[in-house]
All heavy atoms as an XYZ file, in Angstrom:
938
protein
N       0.842     -1.184      0.001
C      -0.001      0.005      0.004
C       0.884      1.250     -0.002
O       1.870      1.327      0.727
C      -0.891     -0.021      1.249
C      -1.852      1.122      1.278
S      -3.116      0.761      2.526
C      -3.173      2.328      3.309
N       0.531      2.220     -0.810
C       1.321      3.447     -0.938
C       1.157      4.315      0.300
O       0.117      4.292      0.968
C       0.876      4.214     -2.171
N       2.210      5.071      0.605
C       2.131      6.020      1.710
C       1.144      7.108      1.358
O       0.990      7.493      0.195
C       3.499      6.654      1.966
C       4.502      5.653      2.518
O       4.059      4.660      3.129
O       5.710      5.879      2.332
N       0.461      7.645      2.399
C      -0.474      8.732      2.188
C       0.267     10.051      2.088
O       1.366     10.199      2.624
C      -1.484      8.793      3.326
C      -2.438      7.634      3.345
C      -3.529      7.875      4.341
C      -4.518      6.756      4.220
N      -5.856      7.194      4.443
N      -0.353     10.988      1.391
C       0.229     12.309      1.260
C       0.288     12.963      2.626
O      -0.675     12.936      3.386
C      -0.615     13.141      0.287
C      -0.006     14.492     -0.014
C       1.029     14.591     -0.908
C      -0.477     15.622      0.601
C       1.598     15.809     -1.217
C       0.088     16.867      0.321
C       1.120     16.967     -0.587
N       1.387     13.580      2.980
C       1.586     14.208      4.277
C       1.332     15.712      4.168
O       2.195     16.477      3.766
C       3.002     13.943      4.799
C       3.214     14.394      6.216
O       2.459     15.268      6.699
O       4.143     13.877      6.848
N       0.112     16.139      4.518
C      -0.267     17.545      4.391
C       0.511     18.434      5.363
O       0.825     19.574      5.029
C      -1.780     17.728      4.607
C      -2.590     17.297      3.410
C      -3.103     15.996      3.319
C      -2.805     18.157      2.357
C      -3.817     15.595      2.208
C      -3.547     17.763      1.262
C      -4.044     16.481      1.173
O      -4.774     16.094      0.082
N       0.837     17.921      6.541
C       1.643     18.715      7.480
C       3.033     18.988      6.914
O       3.537     20.109      7.001
C       1.760     18.017      8.826
C       0.539     18.110      9.733
C       0.720     17.223     10.972
C       0.286     19.531     10.140
N       3.613     17.993      6.296
C       4.922     18.167      5.670
C       4.804     19.120      4.479
O       5.660     20.003      4.289
C       5.496     16.844      5.223
C       6.878     16.962      4.606
C       7.459     15.619      4.195
O       7.040     14.571      4.734
O       8.354     15.634      3.329
N       3.746     18.988      3.691
C       3.535     19.877      2.543
C       3.363     21.322      3.010
O       3.906     22.242      2.388
C       2.316     19.419      1.741
N       2.623     21.520      4.109
C       2.459     22.869      4.645
C       3.827     23.409      5.078
O       4.154     24.565      4.802
C       1.511     22.889      5.844
C       1.519     24.215      6.548
N       0.833     25.305      6.094
C       2.164     24.612      7.650
C       1.037     26.322      6.886
N       1.864     25.939      7.850
N       4.628     22.592      5.729
C       5.957     23.017      6.166
C       6.821     23.408      4.984
O       7.530     24.417      5.008
N       6.741     22.614      3.912
C       7.542     22.917      2.713
C       7.063     24.212      2.070
O       7.883     25.060      1.684
C       7.428     21.770      1.694
C       8.089     20.488      2.147
O       8.896     20.522      3.097
O       7.791     19.428      1.557
N       5.746     24.396      1.955
C       5.198     25.621      1.354
C       5.560     26.846      2.218
O       5.989     27.861      1.687
C       3.679     25.516      1.210
N       5.413     26.716      3.534
C       5.770     27.822      4.438
C       7.246     28.189      4.325
O       7.610     29.369      4.330
C       5.396     27.467      5.884
N       8.086     27.184      4.198
C       9.512     27.419      4.058
C       9.843     28.186      2.760
O      10.631     29.127      2.772
C      10.254     26.079      4.067
C      11.765     26.187      4.125
C      12.413     24.821      4.230
O      12.036     24.044      5.141
O      13.298     24.539      3.404
N       9.185     27.798      1.662
C       9.391     28.496      0.394
C       8.871     29.932      0.444
O       9.515     30.857     -0.043
C       8.713     27.741     -0.760
C       9.422     26.485     -1.206
C       8.528     25.659     -2.130
C      10.738     26.836     -1.907
N       7.702     30.119      1.031
C       7.136     31.469      1.168
C       8.052     32.320      2.033
O       8.304     33.492      1.726
C       5.695     31.398      1.708
C       4.784     30.751      0.651
C       5.172     32.796      2.074
C       3.410     30.375      1.169
N       8.543     31.769      3.105
C       9.448     32.485      3.991
C      10.755     32.841      3.270
O      11.286     33.938      3.413
C       9.765     31.636      5.228
C      10.622     32.297      6.262
C       9.914     33.398      7.047
O       8.696     33.306      7.226
O      10.617     34.348      7.482
N      11.277     31.907      2.466
C      12.532     32.117      1.754
C      12.393     33.254      0.733
O      13.242     34.141      0.644
C      12.978     30.840      1.060
C      14.283     30.943      0.350
C      15.477     30.921      1.058
C      14.331     31.110     -1.024
C      16.692     31.043      0.386
C      15.537     31.227     -1.702
C      16.731     31.209     -0.982
N      11.335     33.228     -0.045
C      11.165     34.216     -1.118
C      10.406     35.463     -0.658
O      10.493     36.506     -1.302
C      10.414     33.600     -2.308
C      11.249     32.596     -3.061
C      11.025     31.244     -2.901
C      12.250     33.019     -3.920
C      11.791     30.313     -3.597
C      13.015     32.111     -4.608
C      12.797     30.752     -4.464
N       9.662     35.354      0.427
C       8.799     36.447      0.851
C       9.411     37.352      1.903
O      10.577     37.203      2.281
N       8.604     38.291      2.341
C       8.981     39.215      3.418
C       7.765     39.416      4.310
O       6.645     39.075      3.943
C       9.393     40.549      2.808
C      10.658     40.480      1.972
C      11.072     41.844      1.451
O      10.474     42.866      1.846
O      11.983     41.889      0.634
N       8.016     39.995      5.470
C       6.891     40.301      6.363
C       5.915     41.215      5.641
O       6.319     42.132      4.913
C       7.406     40.988      7.647
N       4.654     40.928      5.780
C       3.620     41.735      5.121
C       2.331     41.643      5.892
O       2.193     40.895      6.866
N       1.380     42.441      5.454
C       0.065     42.470      6.103
C      -1.026     42.527      5.053
O      -0.817     43.046      3.954
C      -0.077     43.738      6.963
C       0.886     43.875      8.077
C       0.704     45.221      8.803
O       0.318     46.204      8.208
N       0.988     45.201     10.096
N      -2.177     42.004      5.405
C      -3.401     42.281      4.667
C      -4.329     43.003      5.632
O      -4.355     42.689      6.831
C      -4.047     41.003      4.076
C      -3.177     40.430      2.983
C      -4.320     39.973      5.106
N      -5.041     43.981      5.118
C      -5.800     44.878      5.962
C      -7.232     45.023      5.464
O      -7.447     45.210      4.254
C      -5.146     46.275      6.021
C      -3.699     46.159      6.534
C      -5.941     47.237      6.866
C      -2.856     47.381      6.294
N      -8.167     44.961      6.378
C      -9.570     45.291      6.100
C      -9.823     46.569      6.849
O      -9.789     46.606      8.093
C     -10.493     44.175      6.559
C     -11.971     44.464      6.322
C     -12.805     43.281      6.787
C     -14.282     43.517      6.509
N     -15.071     42.348      6.983
N     -10.052     47.671      6.115
C     -10.255     48.974      6.739
C     -11.558     48.978      7.525
O     -12.576     48.494      7.065
C     -10.316     50.076      5.673
C      -8.978     50.441      5.119
C      -8.151     51.094      6.183
C      -6.936     51.769      5.654
N      -6.099     52.263      6.722
N     -11.461     49.529      8.713
C     -12.645     49.698      9.544
C     -13.386     50.968      9.156
O     -13.164     51.532      8.091
N     -14.250     51.402     10.017
C     -14.976     52.658      9.771
C     -15.208     53.374     11.088
O     -15.017     52.810     12.175
C     -16.285     52.412      9.016
C     -17.242     51.566      9.822
O     -17.568     51.889     10.961
N     -17.706     50.475      9.249
N     -15.606     54.612     11.009
C     -15.809     55.415     12.214
C     -17.226     55.374     12.736
O     -17.603     56.144     13.608
C     -15.389     56.862     11.932
O     -16.156     57.380     10.852
N     -18.021     54.456     12.179
C     -19.407     54.356     12.634
C     -20.284     55.339     11.873
O     -19.863     55.955     10.907
N     -21.509     55.482     12.346
C     -22.446     56.393     11.682
C     -23.846     55.853     11.792
O     -24.261     55.333     12.840
N     -24.578     55.952     10.687
C     -25.973     55.539     10.671
C     -26.220     54.663      9.436
O     -25.662     54.890      8.375
C     -26.895     56.768     10.617
C     -26.746     57.644     11.823
C     -25.831     58.694     11.830
C     -27.487     57.409     12.969
C     -25.664     59.491     12.954
C     -27.340     58.192     14.109
C     -26.428     59.247     14.077
O     -26.266     60.021     15.194
N     -27.091     53.665      9.603
C     -27.485     52.854      8.458
C     -28.589     53.540      7.690
O     -29.022     54.646      8.072
C     -27.808     51.417      8.874
C     -29.060     51.315      9.746
O     -29.848     52.298      9.823
O     -29.267     50.250     10.365
N     -29.120     52.899      6.651
C     -30.143     53.509      5.817
C     -31.475     53.716      6.549
O     -32.303     54.496      6.122
C     -30.393     52.678      4.547
O     -30.731     51.345      4.944
C     -29.163     52.655      3.659
N     -31.648     53.027      7.676
C     -32.871     53.180      8.494
C     -32.696     54.223      9.597
O     -33.601     54.431     10.383
C     -33.274     51.836      9.103
O     -33.526     50.892      8.103
N     -31.518     54.824      9.662
C     -31.271     55.823     10.705
C     -30.772     55.266     12.016
O     -30.638     55.983     13.001
N     -30.487     53.962     12.049
C     -29.982     53.349     13.273
C     -28.466     53.613     13.375
O     -27.754     53.597     12.373
C     -30.232     51.846     13.257
C     -31.696     51.510     13.192
O     -32.498     52.065     13.924
N     -32.043     50.614     12.291
N     -28.013     53.785     14.612
C     -26.587     54.027     14.832
C     -25.818     52.740     14.556
O     -26.215     51.671     14.965
C     -26.328     54.464     16.280
C     -24.847     54.592     16.592
C     -27.052     55.786     16.566
N     -24.711     52.878     13.805
C     -23.825     51.726     13.571
C     -22.518     52.006     14.306
O     -21.972     53.102     14.207
C     -23.552     51.498     12.064
O     -22.999     52.666     11.496
C     -24.826     51.142     11.328
N     -22.027     51.023     15.050
C     -20.795     51.246     15.827
C     -19.562     51.313     14.949
O     -19.538     50.786     13.828
C     -20.747     50.034     16.748
C     -21.488     48.957     16.014
C     -22.562     49.665     15.236
N     -18.563     51.972     15.455
C     -17.271     52.046     14.759
C     -16.670     50.631     14.694
O     -16.825     49.842     15.615
C     -16.330     52.997     15.475
N     -15.987     50.350     13.608
C     -15.308     49.078     13.427
C     -13.833     49.350     13.251
O     -13.453     50.113     12.362
C     -15.840     48.347     12.192
C     -17.308     48.011     12.255
C     -17.614     46.960     13.286
O     -16.860     46.016     13.471
N     -18.707     47.132     13.996
N     -12.957     48.726     14.062
C     -11.514     48.956     13.880
C     -10.989     48.235     12.629
O     -11.640     47.324     12.106
C     -10.909     48.337     15.143
C     -11.886     47.270     15.526
C     -13.251     47.804     15.134
N      -9.813     48.646     12.173
C      -9.164     47.928     11.071
C      -8.883     46.497     11.524
O      -8.576     46.254     12.686
C      -7.817     48.582     10.708
C      -7.965     49.948     10.056
O      -9.113     50.321      9.720
O      -6.947     50.601      9.867
N      -8.968     45.559     10.591
C      -8.549     44.173     10.839
C      -7.218     44.026     10.109
O      -7.148     44.209      8.891
C      -9.575     43.169     10.310
C      -9.057     41.733     10.447
C     -10.921     43.336     11.009
N      -6.160     43.688     10.855
C      -4.839     43.547     10.279
C      -4.342     42.132     10.531
O      -4.309     41.674     11.660
C      -3.866     44.574     10.892
C      -4.373     45.986     10.633
C      -2.464     44.383     10.336
C      -3.606     47.073     11.376
N      -3.972     41.450      9.440
C      -3.439     40.094      9.545
C      -1.981     40.152      9.102
O      -1.694     40.482      7.947
C      -4.223     39.107      8.659
C      -5.702     39.092      9.071
C      -3.618     37.710      8.759
C      -6.578     38.300      8.110
N      -1.088     39.853     10.002
C       0.332     39.825      9.683
C       0.762     38.443      9.228
O       0.192     37.435      9.630
N       1.752     38.418      8.364
C       2.264     37.148      7.876
C       3.447     37.375      6.969
O       4.124     38.398      7.046
N       3.701     36.407      6.124
C       4.772     36.513      5.126
C       4.134     36.461      3.758
O       3.281     35.613      3.479
C       5.755     35.321      5.285
O       6.237     35.312      6.634
C       6.925     35.457      4.334
N       4.558     37.398      2.900
C       3.989     37.497      1.565
C       5.102     37.472      0.518
O       6.173     38.062      0.741
C       3.122     38.783      1.442
C       2.237     38.745      0.208
C       3.957     40.033      1.535
C       1.111     39.785      0.236
N       4.871     36.784     -0.572
C       5.880     36.677     -1.627
C       5.794     37.885     -2.531
O       4.798     38.605     -2.537
C       5.671     35.417     -2.477
O       4.417     35.502     -3.166
C       5.737     34.155     -1.645
N       6.844     38.095     -3.341
C       6.714     39.101     -4.395
C       5.577     38.691     -5.325
O       5.220     37.527     -5.431
C       8.049     39.008     -5.130
C       8.992     38.404     -4.155
C       8.163     37.463     -3.322
N       5.017     39.688     -6.019
C       3.901     39.392     -6.927
C       4.395     38.707     -8.181
O       5.498     38.950     -8.646
C       3.086     40.637     -7.245
C       3.793     41.706     -7.996
C       2.914     42.954     -8.122
C       3.521     43.972     -9.052
N       3.416     43.623    -10.461
N       3.595     37.805     -8.667
C       3.841     37.069     -9.892
C       2.759     37.485    -10.874
O       1.567     37.170    -10.663
C       3.820     35.549     -9.656
C       4.819     35.159     -8.568
C       4.047     34.798    -10.951
C       4.633     33.755     -8.031
N       3.134     38.191    -11.927
C       2.145     38.665    -12.894
C       1.561     37.505    -13.684
O       2.244     36.512    -13.969
C       2.798     39.652    -13.876
C       3.239     40.938    -13.186
O       2.577     41.352    -12.203
O       4.248     41.521    -13.621
N       0.298     37.644    -14.063
C      -0.322     36.652    -14.930
C       0.290     36.795    -16.333
O       0.678     37.879    -16.740
C      -1.830     36.880    -15.022
C      -2.606     36.391    -13.825
C      -2.922     37.247    -12.798
C      -2.989     35.058    -13.744
C      -3.623     36.791    -11.687
C      -3.691     34.606    -12.644
C      -4.016     35.471    -11.604
N       0.380     35.702    -17.043
C       0.818     35.710    -18.430
C      -0.240     36.419    -19.274
O      -1.430     36.357    -18.965
C       1.011     34.276    -18.940
C       2.072     33.484    -18.243
C       3.485     33.983    -18.555
O       3.687     34.486    -19.676
O       4.353     33.865    -17.685
N       0.177     37.052    -20.354
C      -0.741     37.737    -21.239
C      -1.832     36.784    -21.722
O      -2.993     37.165    -21.819
C       0.011     38.341    -22.444
O       1.023     39.215    -21.934
C      -0.916     39.129    -23.335
N      -1.474     35.547    -21.963
C      -2.458     34.563    -22.446
C      -3.517     34.207    -21.394
O      -4.585     33.697    -21.734
C      -1.743     33.282    -22.905
O      -1.064     32.680    -21.810
N      -3.225     34.494    -20.110
C      -4.199     34.221    -19.036
C      -5.200     35.350    -18.846
O      -6.250     35.158    -18.241
C      -3.465     33.973    -17.725
C      -2.579     32.748    -17.723
C      -1.792     32.606    -16.443
O      -0.884     33.437    -16.208
O      -2.098     31.678    -15.667
N      -4.873     36.552    -19.346
C      -5.743     37.729    -19.205
C      -6.967     37.528    -20.077
O      -6.856     37.321    -21.287
C      -4.993     39.021    -19.581
C      -5.955     40.210    -19.568
C      -3.806     39.240    -18.633
N      -8.152     37.546    -19.447
C      -9.381     37.321    -20.198
C     -10.312     38.537    -20.210
O     -11.380     38.494    -20.773
C     -10.134     36.076    -19.676
C     -10.524     36.222    -18.206
O     -10.645     37.334    -17.692
N     -10.729     35.103    -17.544
N      -9.889     39.623    -19.534
C     -10.688     40.837    -19.534
C     -11.869     40.806    -18.581
O     -12.608     41.776    -18.466
N     -12.076     39.700    -17.909
C     -13.206     39.560    -16.970
C     -12.682     39.241    -15.569
O     -12.653     40.103    -14.723
C     -14.175     38.473    -17.433
O     -14.561     38.738    -18.786
C     -15.426     38.418    -16.570
N     -12.287     38.012    -15.366
C     -11.813     37.613    -14.052
C     -10.320     37.903    -13.863
O      -9.860     38.047    -12.735
C     -12.079     36.146    -13.783
O     -11.428     35.330    -14.745
N      -9.598     38.011    -14.957
C      -8.162     38.357    -14.910
C      -7.924     39.521    -15.836
O      -8.173     39.423    -17.044
C      -7.252     37.176    -15.296
C      -7.505     35.983    -14.362
C      -5.789     37.583    -15.263
C      -6.791     34.710    -14.751
N      -7.473     40.642    -15.266
C      -7.213     41.851    -16.049
C      -5.712     42.064    -16.163
O      -4.936     41.564    -15.355
C      -7.832     43.075    -15.356
C      -9.356     43.006    -15.067
C      -9.798     44.290    -14.365
C     -10.136     42.776    -16.333
N      -5.313     42.851    -17.169
C      -3.914     43.208    -17.316
C      -3.470     43.917    -16.052
O      -4.173     44.779    -15.548
C      -3.733     44.115    -18.544
C      -2.279     44.371    -18.878
S      -1.383     42.876    -19.327
C      -2.005     42.549    -20.936
N      -2.336     43.517    -15.501
C      -1.834     44.106    -14.264
C      -2.157     43.293    -13.026
O      -1.614     43.530    -11.955
N      -3.080     42.325    -13.136
C      -3.376     41.418    -12.010
C      -2.167     40.546    -11.735
O      -1.336     40.314    -12.622
C      -4.582     40.534    -12.318
C      -5.911     41.265    -12.234
O      -5.917     42.498    -12.059
O      -6.953     40.579    -12.384
N      -2.075     40.061    -10.516
C      -0.971     39.219    -10.138
C      -1.412     38.259     -9.031
O      -2.523     38.384     -8.511
C       0.220     40.075     -9.642
N      -0.534     37.326     -8.693
C      -0.784     36.458     -7.552
C       0.398     36.623     -6.578
O       1.503     36.956     -6.981
C      -0.972     34.974     -7.917
C       0.258     34.419     -8.643
C      -2.222     34.782     -8.739
C       0.235     32.913     -8.800
N       0.109     36.380     -5.322
C       1.120     36.300     -4.282
C       0.735     35.116     -3.412
O      -0.423     34.699     -3.383
C       1.226     37.588     -3.411
C       1.718     38.751     -4.230
C      -0.092     37.912     -2.735
N       1.704     34.599     -2.684
C       1.451     33.554     -1.712
C       1.586     34.181     -0.336
O       2.496     34.985     -0.098
C       2.394     32.365     -1.890
C       2.101     31.651     -3.192
C       2.721     32.034     -4.380
C       1.171     30.627     -3.232
C       2.421     31.388     -5.572
C       0.866     29.988     -4.420
C       1.499     30.367     -5.585
O       1.170     29.750     -6.765
N       0.659     33.862      0.567
C       0.597     34.508      1.880
C       0.504     33.425      2.954
O      -0.370     32.577      2.914
C      -0.622     35.408      1.966
C      -0.732     36.219      3.215
C       0.193     37.201      3.506
C      -1.755     36.005      4.125
C       0.110     37.952      4.665
C      -1.855     36.745      5.274
C      -0.921     37.738      5.557
N       1.428     33.474      3.892
C       1.482     32.523      5.005
C       1.131     33.244      6.285
O       1.771     34.246      6.639
C       2.877     31.907      5.107
C       3.112     31.060      6.328
C       2.274     29.783      6.374
O       1.840     29.304      5.318
O       2.073     29.269      7.480
N       0.079     32.787      6.961
C      -0.322     33.366      8.238
C      -1.200     32.372      8.979
O      -1.720     31.432      8.371
C      -1.080     34.689      8.056
O      -2.336     34.437      7.460
N      -1.390     32.589     10.242
C      -2.280     31.734     11.038
C      -3.737     32.013     10.684
O      -4.582     31.128     10.753
C      -2.051     31.977     12.537
C      -0.727     31.490     13.044
C      -0.590     29.965     12.989
O      -1.566     29.280     13.323
O       0.484     29.497     12.603
N      -4.035     33.261     10.333
C      -5.408     33.690     10.060
C      -5.614     33.834      8.563
O      -4.756     34.400      7.855
C      -5.683     35.036     10.753
O      -5.394     34.921     12.139
C      -7.113     35.466     10.570
N      -6.717     33.353      8.067
C      -7.001     33.446      6.643
C      -7.476     34.853      6.281
O      -8.334     35.418      6.967
C      -8.082     32.446      6.247
N      -6.932     35.438      5.232
C      -7.427     36.722      4.766
C      -8.783     36.543      4.062
O      -9.218     35.410      3.857
C      -6.352     37.204      3.785
C      -5.688     35.964      3.326
C      -5.802     34.969      4.436
N      -9.392     37.644      3.691
C     -10.670     37.616      2.995
C     -10.564     38.369      1.672
O      -9.781     39.301      1.559
C     -11.754     38.313      3.835
C     -12.010     37.699      5.195
C     -12.943     38.543      6.043
O     -13.523     39.545      5.529
O     -13.107     38.236      7.222
N     -11.393     37.978      0.720
C     -11.500     38.732     -0.509
C     -11.926     40.153     -0.141
O     -12.769     40.358      0.729
C     -12.511     38.077     -1.479
C     -12.841     38.978     -2.642
C     -12.000     36.716     -1.950
N     -11.302     41.135     -0.778
C     -11.596     42.539     -0.491
C     -10.588     43.210      0.412
O     -10.519     44.430      0.460
N      -9.790     42.417      1.133
C      -8.757     43.001      1.973
C      -7.672     43.588      1.082
O      -7.558     43.265     -0.107
C      -8.178     41.961      2.949
C      -9.188     41.480      3.973
S      -8.501     40.288      5.121
C      -8.222     41.323      6.544
N      -6.850     44.467      1.637
C      -5.835     45.175      0.908
C      -4.442     44.804      1.420
O      -4.292     44.400      2.563
C      -6.013     46.684      1.055
C      -7.408     47.186      0.804
S      -7.918     47.025     -0.877
C      -7.278     48.530     -1.571
N      -3.435     44.947      0.524
C      -2.055     44.777      0.923
C      -1.203     45.764      0.154
O      -1.627     46.255     -0.900
C      -1.568     43.323      0.688
O      -0.267     43.172      1.295
C      -1.502     42.968     -0.780
N      -0.044     46.085      0.694
C       0.871     46.994      0.025
C       2.122     46.240     -0.346
O       2.760     45.611      0.501
C       1.200     48.207      0.910
C      -0.067     48.993      1.218
C       2.255     49.103      0.236
C       0.112     50.116      2.219
N       2.463     46.287     -1.647
C       3.665     45.604     -2.144
C       4.472     46.631     -2.936
O       3.930     47.264     -3.861
C       3.301     44.404     -3.030
C       2.511     43.374     -2.231
C       4.552     43.779     -3.635
C       1.936     42.244     -3.039
N       5.727     46.840     -2.553
C       6.595     47.790     -3.208
C       5.948     49.182     -3.334
O       6.040     49.858     -4.326
C       7.017     47.304     -4.598
C       7.844     46.044     -4.518
O       8.563     45.812     -3.560
N       7.722     45.197     -5.522
N       5.255     49.597     -2.267
C       4.655     50.917     -2.200
C       3.341     51.056     -2.948
O       2.773     52.148     -2.979
N       2.839     49.996     -3.560
C       1.574     50.053     -4.278
C       0.529     49.218     -3.564
O       0.806     48.123     -3.085
C       1.754     49.552     -5.716
C       2.691     50.451     -6.535
C       2.764     50.017     -7.993
O       2.102     49.031     -8.383
O       3.490     50.680     -8.737
N      -0.696     49.754     -3.521
C      -1.794     49.103     -2.821
C      -2.532     48.170     -3.776
O      -2.868     48.553     -4.895
C      -2.758     50.128     -2.234
O      -2.025     50.985     -1.351
C      -3.883     49.478     -1.456
N      -2.789     46.962     -3.300
C      -3.517     45.951     -4.073
C      -4.676     45.428     -3.249
O      -4.588     45.341     -2.013
C      -2.605     44.766     -4.427
C      -1.489     45.119     -5.374
C      -0.302     45.634     -4.898
C      -1.655     44.943     -6.742
C       0.741     45.981     -5.761
C      -0.624     45.280     -7.616
C       0.570     45.799     -7.134
O       1.576     46.122     -7.993
N      -5.746     45.057     -3.924
C      -6.911     44.463     -3.291
C      -6.962     42.986     -3.638
O      -6.681     42.585     -4.780
C      -8.187     45.166     -3.773
C      -9.480     44.674     -3.103
C     -10.641     45.594     -3.422
N     -10.846     45.786     -4.846
C     -11.695     45.081     -5.587
N     -12.412     44.109     -5.061
N     -11.812     45.347     -6.885
N      -7.335     42.146     -2.658
C      -7.488     40.724     -2.929
C      -8.803     40.524     -3.687
O      -9.872     40.862     -3.208
C      -7.513     39.897     -1.622
C      -6.200     40.074     -0.853
C      -7.783     38.426     -1.917
C      -6.194     39.468      0.541
N      -8.675     39.980     -4.887
C      -9.820     39.743     -5.775
C     -10.379     38.351     -5.597
O     -11.578     38.113     -5.653
C      -9.386     39.932     -7.255
C      -8.893     41.345     -7.490
C     -10.509     39.618     -8.228
C      -9.881     42.417     -7.175
N      -9.483     37.396     -5.414
C      -9.863     36.004     -5.277
C      -8.767     35.297     -4.485
O      -7.666     35.825     -4.323
C     -10.004     35.364     -6.648
C     -10.772     34.038     -6.644
O     -11.376     33.703     -5.606
O     -10.755     33.345     -7.682
N      -9.093     34.140     -3.981
C      -8.125     33.396     -3.167
C      -8.276     31.906     -3.437
O      -9.396     31.400     -3.448
C      -8.351     33.714     -1.693
C      -7.365     33.057     -0.772
S      -7.480     33.678      0.940
C      -9.209     33.708      1.241
N      -7.177     31.246     -3.684
C      -7.154     29.795     -3.835
C      -6.425     29.235     -2.621
O      -5.390     29.749     -2.220
C      -6.390     29.389     -5.090
C      -7.024     29.850     -6.369
C      -8.140     28.940     -6.838
O      -8.106     27.741     -6.486
O      -9.037     29.425     -7.550
N      -6.970     28.196     -2.043
C      -6.286     27.534     -0.925
C      -6.215     26.043     -1.233
O      -7.053     25.485     -1.928
C      -7.036     27.716      0.413
O      -8.349     27.186      0.295
C      -7.142     29.187      0.785
N      -5.164     25.446     -0.719
C      -5.055     23.985     -0.757
C      -5.150     23.536      0.695
O      -4.270     23.846      1.493
C      -3.739     23.526     -1.388
C      -3.507     22.023     -1.390
C      -4.625     21.294     -2.142
C      -2.176     21.672     -1.989
N      -6.254     22.885      1.016
C      -6.522     22.471      2.384
C      -6.929     21.018      2.364
O      -7.725     20.571      1.537
C      -7.653     23.311      2.993
O      -7.332     24.687      2.891
C      -7.879     22.979      4.462
N      -6.387     20.241      3.330
C      -6.721     18.836      3.423
C      -8.137     18.642      3.935
O      -8.768     19.587      4.440
C      -5.751     18.114      4.361
O      -6.053     18.420      5.714
N      -8.643     17.438      3.804
C      -9.970     17.112      4.323
C     -10.035     17.390      5.838
O     -11.076     17.766      6.356
C     -10.289     15.615      4.029
C     -11.575     15.189      4.685
C     -10.358     15.389      2.520
N      -8.909     17.213      6.513
C      -8.874     17.437      7.969
C      -8.585     18.898      8.341
O      -8.346     19.205      9.494
C      -7.818     16.530      8.600
C      -8.222     15.082      8.514
O      -9.407     14.741      8.616
N      -7.271     14.202      8.302
N      -8.568     19.800      7.344
C      -8.443     21.202      7.645
C      -7.011     21.757      7.725
O      -6.782     22.856      8.189
N      -6.046     20.985      7.258
C      -4.648     21.462      7.267
C      -4.437     22.318      6.031
O      -4.549     21.844      4.894
C      -3.658     20.283      7.287
C      -3.828     19.461      8.552
C      -2.219     20.810      7.165
C      -3.082     18.151      8.541
N      -4.186     23.601      6.239
C      -3.956     24.517      5.122
C      -2.521     24.340      4.642
O      -1.583     24.469      5.415
C      -4.197     25.957      5.540
C      -3.855     26.910      4.412
O      -2.752     27.428      4.344
N      -4.811     27.121      3.535
N      -2.349     24.037      3.357
C      -1.026     23.878      2.781
C      -0.505     25.235      2.320
O       0.609     25.625      2.625
C      -1.027     22.864      1.624
C       0.351     22.769      0.976
C      -1.461     21.502      2.134
N      -1.325     25.995      1.596
C      -0.925     27.331      1.174
C      -2.142     28.149      0.790
O      -3.224     27.617      0.562
C       0.086     27.298      0.024
C      -0.465     26.777     -1.289
C      -1.205     27.598     -2.137
C      -0.258     25.470     -1.680
C      -1.726     27.129     -3.315
C      -0.761     24.982     -2.877
C      -1.501     25.826     -3.679
O      -2.021     25.346     -4.868
N      -1.922     29.486      0.699
C      -2.946     30.402      0.218
C      -2.349     31.212     -0.939
O      -1.312     31.824     -0.792
C      -3.375     31.367      1.299
C      -4.145     30.735      2.422
C      -4.626     31.795      3.416
N      -5.220     31.134      4.544
C      -4.560     30.837      5.681
N      -3.322     31.190      5.811
N      -5.168     30.223      6.660
N      -3.034     31.186     -2.061
C      -2.627     31.960     -3.233
C      -3.634     33.092     -3.378
O      -4.843     32.831     -3.534
C      -2.630     31.058     -4.454
C      -2.267     31.762     -5.752
C      -2.389     30.831     -6.942
O      -1.445     30.068     -7.166
O      -3.448     30.887     -7.615
N      -3.177     34.332     -3.342
C      -4.051     35.483     -3.434
C      -3.967     36.104     -4.822
O      -2.880     36.422     -5.292
C      -3.660     36.534     -2.383
C      -3.484     36.061     -0.948
C      -3.104     37.243     -0.055
C      -4.728     35.363     -0.427
N      -5.103     36.299     -5.442
C      -5.189     37.009     -6.729
C      -5.402     38.455     -6.357
O      -6.370     38.830     -5.685
C      -6.377     36.446     -7.507
C      -6.677     37.157     -8.789
N      -7.601     36.695     -9.670
C      -6.199     38.297     -9.350
C      -7.679     37.502    -10.716
N      -6.839     38.502    -10.528
N      -4.461     39.335     -6.760
C      -4.521     40.746     -6.357
C      -4.625     41.669     -7.566
O      -4.229     41.319     -8.668
C      -3.285     41.145     -5.487
C      -1.989     40.878     -6.248
C      -3.323     40.389     -4.152
C      -0.754     41.365     -5.523
N      -5.188     42.870     -7.309
C      -5.374     43.867     -8.360
C      -5.203     45.262     -7.783
O      -5.620     45.521     -6.661
C      -6.779     43.704     -8.937
C      -7.155     44.698    -10.026
C      -8.542     44.417    -10.569
N      -8.572     43.099    -11.246
C      -9.672     42.382    -11.420
N     -10.840     42.806    -10.952
N      -9.614     41.214    -12.029
N      -4.589     46.158     -8.567
C      -4.443     47.550     -8.123
C      -5.713     48.314     -8.318
O      -6.546     48.032     -9.062
C      -3.345     48.285     -8.898
C      -1.981     47.903     -8.427
C      -0.931     48.815     -8.904
N      -0.877     48.733    -10.381
C      -0.103     49.472    -11.120
N       0.651     50.350    -10.595
N      -0.072     49.339    -12.410
């Protein structure tokens, strides 16, 4: 019988590669100062949500991958290692430029072991 795939080892390998090629980075969900909803009810202030981790340099999509809909010219992917999962819509800054997470691919085992997170980002 063949050995089973070791997701913990795969996560360790992926984290090591992201750490080697990446740098400390953050993804941020901007909070707000509160106010009123459309019904006039008070909405409380929400603080920024900041997730720290390690982020790789951006990898641009090939021209042949750009379809004008889900992938636009200038879109890229990065790999992000952190304990907390980011969300679509969060922002990150790479080389002084702000990018928004458009989509996210994860490789996770049936038992919930996250191997890696690939973030599709756009300026």
